[in-house]
Every structure is written in structure tokens, then in C-alpha cells.
C-alpha positions, 0 to 999 in steps of 0.5 A: 273751420269747426264742423259741428257733427252728431254720432250714431253708433251702429252695431250688429252681432254676427252669428250663425244659425245656431247662435254661435258668433262667427267671423265673417270673411267680408263685412261692411256697412252701407248708408243710404238716403231716403232716395236709396242713393249711397251716402257712405260705404264703410269697411273699416268696422270695429270688433270687440265681439260686436261689430260696430261703427260710429257714424257721424252725421252733419247738422245739415242733413236731417231726414230718413236714412237706411243702414244696411249691414252686408257680410259674407260668411262661408260663401253665402252673403247676408243683408240686414237693413234698418230705417233711421229718422234723424232730426236735430233738436 
């Protein structure tokens, strides 16, 4: 069985208010569909100075997706969301 996939690299720099890099105690990426239904929750995030994850989409799943970065640092939680419009040519 062969599954064709496309990739989207999502990345983030986690910084304090002064712009200094920080190590959050919790970090994850949530992917939602356009109805805000959870598609995938990722906690295995790579860190090479910047946090990133390679998300694999299936070719039969075009549409709008919401990417949400969630992290906790010094007992505070932070969320950043972005909208993706996934199309296949």
C-alpha cells in the first residue's frame, strides 16, 4: 500500500517579553479543521533553536485548517493560531 502525502513545516520561536529564547515546560501543536474539530495533537516537537514539526497531509484532505501552538512557561499558558488554506495542484 502506498500513501501519497504532502508536508507543511510549522515552526515557532518561543521568546520572553525581552526577546530572549525560553524553554517552555509544555509545548504542543494542535491542528483543527475549519469546523474547529481536532485533527491531530502533536507533543513530539523538534527543537534546533526553533521549535518545529513536519505535518503530513493526505491528498484527499484539502481545505482550511487552524494550526495552534500551545506552550506553558513560568506557570502561564500562551496560544498562537494561524489559518492554513491547503490546496493540491
